[in-house]
N, C-alpha and C positions, 0 to 999 in steps of 0.2 A: 504494500500500500504506500503510495507516494506521500511525502510530507505535505505538499501543497501544489495545487494546480489552479491556474487562473483561466478564466474565460475571457473572451474579447470584450474590452470596455464598450459600453453603449450608453446612450442617453435614454432618459425615461420616455421621450417621444418615440424612440425606436421600439421600445418594449410595450408601449401602450396598447397596441392592437392585441398582443398576446394576453395582456391583463384583462382586456374587455372580454375576450373569448373565454377566459376561465371563469367568468361569472362574476365578476368583481365589483370594484367600486364604481364602475361606470365612468361618468364624466368627472368625478371628484379628482381623478388623477390629472386630467387636462386643465383643471382649475389651478393646479399648483405650478410654481416655476420649475423649469426643466433643470435638473442637476445631472452632471456626468457621474456615472458610477459603474462599478463592475462587481460581479459576483465571483468569488474565489473559493475553491474547495480547500479547506484547511484541516489539519489534524493537530491534536494536542493530547496530553496525558493527564489523567486525574491522579489523586493522591494514592490510589491503589495500583498505579502503573498501567492502567488500561488505556489504550488509544481511543480517543473520541474523534468522530468525524463531523465537521461542521461546514456551513456555507456562510462566508463573510461577505456581506454587501457593503462595499467600501465607497463612500462618497467623498472621502478625504477629510471628513470631520474628525475632530479629536474625541468628541462625545459619541457614545454608541448605546444601543439597546441590545439586550439578550432576550430572545423569544424561545420559550420552552414548550415542548409538545407534551401530550398526555399519554395515558397508558395504551399500549399496543401501537403507538403511533411513531412518527419520525419527523425529521426536520422539514419534510415536504408536505406534511398532512394539513388538511383543512385550510384555514385562513392564513397560515403563517407566511407562505411566500408572498401572498397579496399584501399582508401587513408590512413585510420587509420592503416591498416596492413603494408602498405609501409613505413609509418613513424616508426612503431614499428621495422621494419627490419633495420632501421637506428638508432634505439635506442631511439627514441623520443616518449614520452607518448602523448596521445591525448584524448580529450573529445568531444563526439558528444551528443547533447541533443535535445529534442523536445521543440520548442517554446511554450509558453502558448497558449492553444486552439488547439494544434496540437499533434498528436500521443498520448502518454500516459500522457502528462502533463495536469494539471488543467487549467481551464479558458475557455473562449468562443472564437471560431475562429473569427478573425477580418480581415478586408480588409483595407490596407493603414496604418497600425499601425507600420511603420518601426522604429520610434524612441522608441516605447514601446519594440520592439524586441531588440533594442540596449541595453535597460535596462536589458533584459533577458541575453544578452551577459555579461553585467556587473556582474550579479549574478553568471554566470559561472566562470568568472575570479576570483571572491572572493571565490567561492567554491574551485577552484584549490589552491588558496592561503592558505585556511584552511587545505589543504592536503599537505602543504609545497612544492607546485609547482608554478613555475612562467610561466605565459603565454607569449610565445615569438612570436607566430604567430596566427592570427585570420583570418580564411577564411570564405567567405559567397558566396552561390550560388544563382543566380537569385534575388529574393526579398531581401534576406539577404546580397547579394552583395552590395546593397545600405546601409543596416544596419551596415555593418562593417565600412563603411566610416563615417557614423553618429557616431559610437562608437569612432573612432579615433579622429574625430573633437572635441568631448566632453571630452574624458578622456586622450588620448594621451599616455597611459602607456603600450601599446603593440607595440614592435618595428617593427613588420612586419604585414602588412595587405594585403590580397589577395581577390579581388573582381572578382568572376567567373561568367561571363554572367550577370553581375549586371545591374539593371535598371539605365538609365540615364534620358531619357525623360519620366517623369511620366504622361504625358498626352497621350502618345502613347498606343495603344492596348486596351483602355477602351471600345470603341464602338464595337470592334471586339469581345470582351468577353461578353458584356452585352446587345448589341443591339444599333442601331443608336439613339434610343429615350431615352437612359438611363438617360441623364441629365434632360430631360423634366419629366420623370417619378419620379425621385428623388425630383425634385422641387415641383411636384404636390402632391406626396404621402408621402414624407419624408423618406420612406424606401421601399425596394423591396426584395422579396425572390429570392435569387440567387441559381441556380442549378449548379452542377458540381461535382468534386470529393468529396467535402465537402459542402453540402448545408448550406447556412448561410443567415442571414439577412444583406443586404447592406444598410447602412443608408447614409443620406446626409452628416452627419458629418464625416463618414469614408471616403467618396469620397473626401471631402474637405481636409482631412488630407493627402491623397495621393497627390492631386494636389498642395498642398502648399509646398511639399518637393522639394527643389531645389538641384539637384545633380551636378550643375556646379562646378567641382573641377578637379584639375589636376590629371591624373591617367595614368599609363602605360598600354597599351593594347597589348597583344601578340595574333595575329590572329591564329586560328586553321582552316586550309583549309578544308571545307566540313563538319566540325563538327556541330552537332545540339545543341540545347540549353542545353540539359542534357548530352551530350557527350556519347551517347549510343553505338556508334561504338567502338569496342575494340581498334582500332588504335588511334582514337581520345581521348579515355579515357586514354590510355597509354601515349599519348603526354601530355595531361593535367597534369597527376600526375607527370610526369618527369619534366615539367616546374615548378610545385609547389615545388618539391624537390630541383631543382636548385635554386629557389628563397629563400627557407628556409636555405639550407645548403651551 
């Protein structure tokens, strides 16, 4: 795996057609001033020595955002590429990356490892620092919506944190995903094979790790009427990205 690969630099006007075809922010991109930017494939290592793979959209700005994906996802999932383009339109660089065990990154997929993923976020912050960039906003979707809060609680060095559809009650949804008898099976067997988008081994320790995570913290929630968990509808996606832009800028 190469350490870094760059794509051909382009302006936002050149990429606008692709963004529109992806379902995107529509005319909101054309309303922004055009900035030259490029997307570069990058790699860096977390504290556990695992190589993480990311996509750095570099506008030349010193400030940058880190955009984190949810469970079973990767750096290209859902609205993240579109959000990176919208940030680039406003002149802000951004980094999207695959958590360990996801996408192109090294490691084994784990359930309930939210604090470990917060350490992957730390590695991303330090990587940007090595590129002379300061992380000014950290966003997390779904599972990583909890991770960004864990990051802020431990490090407190990123001024703006956005939790998008983040988990709060970590006991909710478990039986719906794994079956009503999941706790009995884990107690009896110690581990079960879980099926889904990414088949993996669910251990008793992984489950305890999730259940032990207390997300009781003050947070501001902005409701999106009718939007689903991943903001698949174009109007809800547009609203989400606009709210994040308002929050950042």
